C-alpha positions in Angstrom: -20.3 40.5 -31.7 -16.6 41.5 -32.1 -15.1 42.6 -35.4 -13.3 39.3 -36.1 -16.4 37.3 -35.1 -18.5 39.3 -37.6 -16.1 38.7 -40.5 -15.7 35.1 -39.7 -19.5 34.7 -39.6 -19.8 36.6 -42.9 -17.2 34.4 -44.6 -19.0 31.2 -43.5 -22.5 32.5 -44.3 -24.3 30.3 -46.9 -27.3 30.8 -49.0 -30.0 28.1 -49.7 -27.8 26.6 -52.4 -24.9 26.2 -49.8 -22.8 28.8 -51.7 -20.7 31.2 -49.7 -20.8 34.5 -51.5 -18.8 36.5 -49.0 -16.1 33.9 -48.3 -13.2 35.8 -50.0 -14.3 39.2 -48.6 -14.5 37.7 -45.1 -11.1 36.1 -45.4 -9.6 39.3 -46.8 -11.0 41.3 -43.9 -9.6 38.8 -41.3 -6.2 38.9 -43.0 -6.3 42.7 -42.9 -7.1 42.7 -39.2 -3.9 40.8 -38.5 -1.7 43.6 -39.8 -0.4 45.8 -37.0 -1.7 49.4 -37.0 1.7 50.8 -36.5 5.3 49.8 -36.0 5.7 51.9 -32.7 6.4 48.8 -30.6 9.3 47.8 -32.9 10.6 51.3 -32.9 10.5 51.4 -29.1 12.6 48.2 -28.9 15.2 49.7 -31.4 15.3 52.9 -29.3 15.9 50.9 -26.1 18.7 48.9 -27.8 20.3 52.1 -29.0 20.2 53.5 -25.4 21.8 50.3 -24.0 24.4 49.6 -26.7 26.3 52.9 -26.8 29.8 53.5 -28.2 31.5 52.7 -24.9 29.4 49.5 -24.6 29.7 48.4 -28.2 31.2 45.0 -27.3 28.0 43.7 -25.6 27.1 40.3 -26.9 23.5 39.4 -27.9 22.9 37.4 -24.7 23.9 40.3 -22.5 21.8 42.7 -24.5 18.8 40.4 -24.3 19.2 40.0 -20.5 19.4 43.8 -20.1 16.2 44.2 -22.2 14.3 41.6 -20.2 15.5 43.1 -16.9 14.3 46.5 -18.0 10.8 45.2 -18.9 10.6 43.2 -15.6 11.5 46.3 -13.5 9.0 48.4 -15.5 6.2 45.9 -15.0 6.9 45.9 -11.3 6.3 49.7 -11.2 9.9 50.8 -11.0 13.1 49.8 -9.3 11.9 50.7 -5.9 8.9 48.3 -6.2 10.8 45.4 -7.8 11.1 42.3 -5.6 13.5 39.6 -7.0 12.2 36.1 -6.8 14.1 33.3 -4.9 15.1 31.8 -8.2 16.6 35.1 -9.3 18.6 35.4 -6.1 19.8 31.8 -6.2 21.1 32.2 -9.7 23.4 35.0 -8.7 26.4 32.8 -7.9 30.0 33.1 -8.9 29.8 30.0 -11.1 26.8 31.5 -13.1 28.1 35.1 -13.3 31.8 34.4 -14.0 32.2 31.3 -16.0 35.8 30.5 -16.9 36.7 30.7 -20.5 38.5 27.8 -22.0 41.9 28.5 -23.7 41.7 28.4 -27.5 43.3 25.3 -29.0 45.9 25.4 -31.8 44.8 24.0 -35.1 47.4 21.8 -36.8 
């Protein structure tokens, strides 16, 4: 029996009078199991953002930063850049119209 199964079973355990004596204890333990053990994963993300968004690159917009973060994770999951194989969808999306969209000229407010 896993830890969460144990606490769930304990919280639903009833005596002969249909009373659940350990309901609150079981629910508390299940709530405590949800809390992350550390914030290391969040800190890793902040570190990676700080490595990408340096002083010379401080004008990166959120979408670009998000794309760079996803790209980094995708390459890492593939086992490095030498093992990364782009999908056909990835290759087809690398068009001039997707990469270099024209900006519209700002309009004057009267």
